[in-house]
Each structure stands twice: as C-alpha cells, then as structure tokens.
A tleap script that builds the chain and sets N, CA, C and O, in Angstrom:
source leaprc.protein.ff14SB
mol = sequence {
  NMET ASN GLN LEU ASN PHE LYS CYS PRO LYS
  CYS ALA ASN ASN ALA CYS GLU ILE GLY GLU
  ILE ARG ALA ALA GLY GLY PHE TRP SER LYS
  ILE PHE ASP VAL GLN GLY LYS LYS PHE THR
  SER VAL THR CYS ASN LYS CYS LYS TYR THR
  GLU PHE TYR ALA ALA GLU SER SER LYS LEU
  GLY ASN ILE PHE ASP PHE PHE THR GLY CSER
}
set mol.1.N position { 40.996 56.598 -4.140 }
set mol.1.CA position { 40.200 56.242 -5.130 }
set mol.1.C position { 40.416 57.530 -6.268 }
set mol.1.O position { 40.578 58.678 -5.856 }
set mol.2.N position { 40.402 57.268 -7.473 }
set mol.2.CA position { 40.583 58.334 -8.509 }
set mol.2.C position { 39.103 58.929 -8.875 }
set mol.2.O position { 38.243 58.179 -9.336 }
set mol.3.N position { 38.880 60.172 -8.670 }
set mol.3.CA position { 37.747 60.942 -8.954 }
set mol.3.C position { 37.287 60.650 -10.477 }
set mol.3.O position { 36.129 60.684 -10.891 }
set mol.4.N position { 38.344 60.382 -11.148 }
set mol.4.CA position { 38.084 60.300 -12.718 }
set mol.4.C position { 37.479 59.027 -13.209 }
set mol.4.O position { 36.973 58.957 -14.329 }
set mol.5.N position { 37.533 57.889 -12.274 }
set mol.5.CA position { 36.824 56.643 -12.521 }
set mol.5.C position { 35.695 56.490 -11.759 }
set mol.5.O position { 35.209 55.359 -11.719 }
set mol.6.N position { 35.073 57.535 -11.032 }
set mol.6.CA position { 33.954 57.362 -10.300 }
set mol.6.C position { 32.708 57.414 -11.056 }
set mol.6.O position { 32.524 58.232 -11.958 }
set mol.7.N position { 31.809 56.497 -10.673 }
set mol.7.CA position { 30.501 56.372 -11.351 }
set mol.7.C position { 29.483 55.883 -10.236 }
set mol.7.O position { 29.430 54.683 -9.965 }
set mol.8.N position { 28.645 56.838 -9.563 }
set mol.8.CA position { 27.600 56.407 -8.950 }
set mol.8.C position { 26.978 55.328 -9.064 }
set mol.8.O position { 26.401 55.252 -10.149 }
set mol.9.N position { 26.812 54.236 -8.241 }
set mol.9.CA position { 25.997 53.168 -8.557 }
set mol.9.C position { 24.306 53.354 -8.462 }
set mol.9.O position { 23.525 52.525 -8.931 }
set mol.10.N position { 23.966 54.380 -7.889 }
set mol.10.CA position { 22.653 54.867 -7.809 }
set mol.10.C position { 22.201 55.755 -8.956 }
set mol.10.O position { 21.158 55.407 -9.510 }
set mol.11.N position { 22.861 56.931 -9.439 }
set mol.11.CA position { 22.379 57.777 -10.203 }
set mol.11.C position { 23.438 57.814 -11.542 }
set mol.11.O position { 23.174 58.562 -12.484 }
set mol.12.N position { 24.403 57.130 -11.554 }
set mol.12.CA position { 25.540 57.088 -12.713 }
set mol.12.C position { 25.993 58.288 -12.761 }
set mol.12.O position { 26.498 58.570 -13.847 }
set mol.13.N position { 26.002 59.207 -11.883 }
set mol.13.CA position { 26.790 60.454 -11.972 }
set mol.13.C position { 28.186 60.216 -11.876 }
set mol.13.O position { 28.602 59.211 -11.299 }
set mol.14.N position { 29.111 61.231 -12.500 }
set mol.14.CA position { 30.601 60.973 -12.482 }
set mol.14.C position { 31.158 61.825 -11.516 }
set mol.14.O position { 32.306 61.505 -11.210 }
set mol.15.N position { 30.645 62.937 -10.864 }
set mol.15.CA position { 31.298 63.628 -9.973 }
set mol.15.C position { 31.052 63.265 -8.464 }
set mol.15.O position { 29.981 62.850 -8.021 }
set mol.16.N position { 32.174 63.476 -7.754 }
set mol.16.CA position { 31.997 63.080 -6.352 }
set mol.16.C position { 33.043 63.786 -5.494 }
set mol.16.O position { 34.096 64.282 -5.894 }
set mol.17.N position { 32.545 63.745 -4.170 }
set mol.17.CA position { 33.629 64.434 -3.155 }
set mol.17.C position { 34.264 63.293 -2.213 }
set mol.17.O position { 33.607 62.338 -1.797 }
set mol.18.N position { 35.384 63.472 -1.978 }
set mol.18.CA position { 36.182 62.527 -1.191 }
set mol.18.C position { 36.429 63.156 0.097 }
set mol.18.O position { 36.800 64.320 0.242 }
set mol.19.N position { 36.168 62.192 1.159 }
set mol.19.CA position { 36.414 62.831 2.619 }
set mol.19.C position { 37.070 61.790 3.521 }
set mol.19.O position { 37.349 60.680 3.068 }
set mol.20.N position { 37.349 62.158 4.925 }
set mol.20.CA position { 37.681 61.095 5.687 }
set mol.20.C position { 36.912 61.402 6.903 }
set mol.20.O position { 36.455 62.516 7.162 }
set mol.21.N position { 36.783 60.244 7.707 }
set mol.21.CA position { 36.415 60.353 9.116 }
set mol.21.C position { 36.975 59.426 9.795 }
set mol.21.O position { 37.464 58.464 9.203 }
set mol.22.N position { 37.020 59.531 11.241 }
set mol.22.CA position { 37.724 58.586 12.065 }
set mol.22.C position { 36.718 58.348 13.198 }
set mol.22.O position { 35.862 59.128 13.616 }
set mol.23.N position { 36.990 57.167 13.583 }
set mol.23.CA position { 35.754 56.438 14.656 }
set mol.23.C position { 36.754 55.747 15.622 }
set mol.23.O position { 37.816 55.244 15.254 }
set mol.24.N position { 36.186 55.786 17.210 }
set mol.24.CA position { 36.477 54.937 17.974 }
set mol.24.C position { 36.331 53.352 17.760 }
set mol.24.O position { 35.373 52.790 17.229 }
set mol.25.N position { 37.563 52.710 18.322 }
set mol.25.CA position { 37.354 51.222 18.029 }
set mol.25.C position { 36.728 50.344 19.041 }
set mol.25.O position { 36.066 49.322 18.863 }
set mol.26.N position { 37.076 50.957 20.172 }
set mol.26.CA position { 36.825 49.947 21.561 }
set mol.26.C position { 36.523 50.937 22.668 }
set mol.26.O position { 36.359 52.155 22.595 }
set mol.27.N position { 36.488 50.121 23.711 }
set mol.27.CA position { 35.940 50.821 24.933 }
set mol.27.C position { 37.244 51.710 25.452 }
set mol.27.O position { 37.084 52.863 25.853 }
set mol.28.N position { 38.259 51.213 25.419 }
set mol.28.CA position { 39.352 52.150 26.012 }
set mol.28.C position { 39.667 53.482 24.836 }
set mol.28.O position { 40.105 54.579 25.182 }
set mol.29.N position { 39.373 53.139 23.563 }
set mol.29.CA position { 39.536 54.233 22.769 }
set mol.29.C position { 38.485 55.235 23.047 }
set mol.29.O position { 38.779 56.412 22.838 }
set mol.30.N position { 37.142 54.908 23.546 }
set mol.30.CA position { 36.306 55.826 23.667 }
set mol.30.C position { 36.318 56.635 24.881 }
set mol.30.O position { 35.906 57.787 25.018 }
set mol.31.N position { 36.899 55.789 25.818 }
set mol.31.CA position { 37.387 56.412 27.150 }
set mol.31.C position { 38.383 57.664 27.034 }
set mol.31.O position { 38.341 58.718 27.668 }
set mol.32.N position { 39.196 57.296 26.152 }
set mol.32.CA position { 40.463 58.181 25.981 }
set mol.32.C position { 40.415 59.021 24.845 }
set mol.32.O position { 41.404 59.665 24.493 }
set mol.33.N position { 39.153 59.065 24.148 }
set mol.33.CA position { 38.844 59.732 22.920 }
set mol.33.C position { 40.038 59.463 21.822 }
set mol.33.O position { 40.514 60.395 21.174 }
set mol.34.N position { 40.412 58.306 21.695 }
set mol.34.CA position { 41.219 58.116 20.779 }
set mol.34.C position { 40.574 57.244 19.617 }
set mol.34.O position { 40.002 56.171 19.809 }
set mol.35.N position { 40.776 57.965 18.175 }
set mol.35.CA position { 39.951 57.403 17.170 }
set mol.35.C position { 40.889 56.444 16.327 }
set mol.35.O position { 41.736 56.901 15.560 }
set mol.36.N position { 40.674 54.983 16.528 }
set mol.36.CA position { 41.678 54.092 16.001 }
set mol.36.C position { 41.276 53.681 14.733 }
set mol.36.O position { 41.959 52.871 14.105 }
set mol.37.N position { 40.208 54.164 14.270 }
set mol.37.CA position { 39.645 53.467 12.913 }
set mol.37.C position { 39.518 54.816 12.052 }
set mol.37.O position { 39.049 55.868 12.487 }
set mol.38.N position { 40.028 54.601 10.725 }
set mol.38.CA position { 39.940 55.596 9.846 }
set mol.38.C position { 39.340 55.053 8.460 }
set mol.38.O position { 39.725 54.075 7.818 }
set mol.39.N position { 38.316 55.929 8.171 }
set mol.39.CA position { 37.704 55.512 6.765 }
set mol.39.C position { 37.815 56.718 5.795 }
set mol.39.O position { 38.025 57.869 6.179 }
set mol.40.N position { 37.660 56.359 4.551 }
set mol.40.CA position { 37.747 57.447 3.561 }
set mol.40.C position { 36.226 57.248 2.977 }
set mol.40.O position { 35.733 56.150 2.717 }
set mol.41.N position { 35.544 58.577 2.814 }
set mol.41.CA position { 34.282 58.520 2.250 }
set mol.41.C position { 34.076 58.881 0.902 }
set mol.41.O position { 34.997 59.598 0.509 }
set mol.42.N position { 33.159 58.642 -0.017 }
set mol.42.CA position { 33.203 59.026 -1.235 }
set mol.42.C position { 31.579 59.271 -1.498 }
set mol.42.O position { 30.759 58.356 -1.425 }
set mol.43.N position { 31.277 60.511 -1.783 }
set mol.43.CA position { 29.948 61.058 -1.966 }
set mol.43.C position { 29.674 61.629 -3.194 }
set mol.43.O position { 30.334 62.548 -3.677 }
set mol.44.N position { 28.551 61.016 -3.798 }
set mol.44.CA position { 28.058 61.612 -5.064 }
set mol.44.C position { 27.738 62.912 -5.003 }
set mol.44.O position { 26.942 63.241 -4.124 }
set mol.45.N position { 28.209 63.811 -5.794 }
set mol.45.CA position { 27.673 65.326 -5.634 }
set mol.45.C position { 26.223 65.434 -6.219 }
set mol.45.O position { 25.636 66.490 -5.983 }
set mol.46.N position { 25.583 64.501 -6.935 }
set mol.46.CA position { 24.272 64.764 -7.332 }
set mol.46.C position { 23.135 64.312 -6.210 }
set mol.46.O position { 22.280 65.027 -5.687 }
set mol.47.N position { 23.377 62.993 -6.019 }
set mol.47.CA position { 22.367 62.350 -5.167 }
set mol.47.C position { 22.576 62.308 -3.853 }
set mol.47.O position { 21.634 62.161 -3.073 }
set mol.48.N position { 23.960 62.445 -3.409 }
set mol.48.CA position { 24.649 62.387 -2.183 }
set mol.48.C position { 24.622 60.842 -1.507 }
set mol.48.O position { 24.663 60.666 -0.290 }
set mol.49.N position { 24.548 59.780 -2.469 }
set mol.49.CA position { 24.935 58.329 -2.031 }
set mol.49.C position { 26.413 58.401 -1.631 }
set mol.49.O position { 27.262 58.984 -2.305 }
set mol.50.N position { 26.665 57.723 -0.408 }
set mol.50.CA position { 27.853 57.758 0.235 }
set mol.50.C position { 28.564 56.423 0.477 }
set mol.50.O position { 27.753 55.696 1.050 }
set mol.51.N position { 29.541 55.885 0.322 }
set mol.51.CA position { 30.261 54.723 0.527 }
set mol.51.C position { 31.446 54.951 1.352 }
set mol.51.O position { 32.152 55.938 1.149 }
set mol.52.N position { 31.713 54.090 2.282 }
set mol.52.CA position { 32.761 54.158 3.058 }
set mol.52.C position { 33.869 53.299 2.808 }
set mol.52.O position { 33.553 52.116 2.682 }
set mol.53.N position { 34.938 53.535 2.714 }
set mol.53.CA position { 36.131 52.488 2.603 }
set mol.53.C position { 37.274 52.588 3.885 }
set mol.53.O position { 37.696 53.667 4.301 }
set mol.54.N position { 37.708 51.199 4.449 }
set mol.54.CA position { 38.624 51.279 5.610 }
set mol.54.C position { 39.901 52.006 4.872 }
set mol.54.O position { 40.190 51.969 3.676 }
set mol.55.N position { 40.582 52.682 5.957 }
set mol.55.CA position { 41.846 53.275 5.410 }
set mol.55.C position { 42.955 52.962 6.530 }
set mol.55.O position { 42.589 52.575 7.639 }
set mol.56.N position { 44.094 53.105 6.275 }
set mol.56.CA position { 45.327 52.983 7.051 }
set mol.56.C position { 45.206 53.890 8.284 }
set mol.56.O position { 44.852 55.039 8.023 }
set mol.57.N position { 45.398 53.643 9.395 }
set mol.57.CA position { 45.421 54.482 10.546 }
set mol.57.C position { 46.900 54.458 11.109 }
set mol.57.O position { 47.570 53.428 11.194 }
set mol.58.N position { 47.244 55.479 11.411 }
set mol.58.CA position { 48.815 55.452 11.997 }
set mol.58.C position { 49.023 55.756 13.450 }
set mol.58.O position { 48.389 56.624 14.050 }
set mol.59.N position { 49.822 55.097 13.909 }
set mol.59.CA position { 49.991 55.225 15.396 }
set mol.59.C position { 50.172 56.716 15.708 }
set mol.59.O position { 49.518 57.201 16.632 }
set mol.60.N position { 51.054 57.503 14.967 }
set mol.60.CA position { 51.436 58.785 15.295 }
set mol.60.C position { 50.214 59.739 14.952 }
set mol.60.O position { 50.178 60.830 15.521 }
set mol.61.N position { 49.241 59.407 14.085 }
set mol.61.CA position { 47.867 60.189 14.047 }
set mol.61.C position { 47.036 59.922 15.253 }
set mol.61.O position { 46.401 60.833 15.784 }
set mol.62.N position { 47.018 58.582 15.744 }
set mol.62.CA position { 46.492 58.371 16.856 }
set mol.62.C position { 46.829 59.163 18.194 }
set mol.62.O position { 45.967 59.663 18.917 }
set mol.63.N position { 48.053 59.205 18.402 }
set mol.63.CA position { 48.727 60.202 19.206 }
set mol.63.C position { 48.340 61.587 19.246 }
set mol.63.O position { 47.921 62.170 20.246 }
set mol.64.N position { 48.524 62.136 17.976 }
set mol.64.CA position { 48.216 63.440 17.738 }
set mol.64.C position { 46.499 63.649 18.129 }
set mol.64.O position { 46.074 64.544 18.860 }
set mol.65.N position { 45.756 62.719 17.530 }
set mol.65.CA position { 44.370 62.812 18.227 }
set mol.65.C position { 44.101 63.018 19.630 }
set mol.65.O position { 43.284 63.820 20.084 }
set mol.66.N position { 44.902 62.180 20.332 }
set mol.66.CA position { 44.712 62.062 21.973 }
set mol.66.C position { 45.093 63.393 22.558 }
set mol.66.O position { 44.462 63.888 23.492 }
set mol.67.N position { 46.148 63.974 21.990 }
set mol.67.CA position { 46.655 65.184 22.617 }
set mol.67.C position { 45.859 66.572 22.118 }
set mol.67.O position { 45.830 67.566 22.844 }
set mol.68.N position { 45.190 66.534 20.747 }
set mol.68.CA position { 44.589 67.616 20.339 }
set mol.68.C position { 42.956 67.582 20.592 }
set mol.68.O position { 42.246 68.587 20.588 }
set mol.69.N position { 42.533 66.326 20.796 }
set mol.69.CA position { 41.115 66.280 21.176 }
set mol.69.C position { 40.425 66.061 19.722 }
set mol.69.O position { 39.202 66.127 19.592 }
set mol.70.N position { 41.231 65.815 18.727 }
set mol.70.CA position { 40.457 65.694 17.408 }
set mol.70.C position { 39.559 64.611 17.163 }
set mol.70.O position { 38.952 64.542 16.095 }
savepdb mol mol.pdb
quit
C-alpha cells in the first residue's frame, strides 16, 4: 500500500505507519513455533486505527523463523 494514497476511514488523516506481523496458522504451527501467516498492518498516526491485510508468506521465511525462534 502506498502511504501517499492513505486516508483513514475514521478520522480522514493522511499519515500512516506500515508494519508487519506473523501468526501461527494451526496446531502444528503452534507446537513448532512456525508463523505460517503473514499480515501487513496499516496504522493511522493520528487516531491509531489499524487495518490488517493478508500478505504472501514464503517457505524460506518460515524455515528461518523456526530456527531463530522469531
């Protein structure tokens, strides 16, 4: 998402912060601490309203997470 096109749906502010989170997807993912789901977060700088969007998760990233405990 391009920050220049952002407009908060709650307060109409144009400034935002973009981040990333990972989450476990199922039983085995939780057991082995592998975050198989990846999301991009967009947070309004003024009112802190946040939306999450599903993002692509790579197998290599999942393997790295498993060995580093991230």
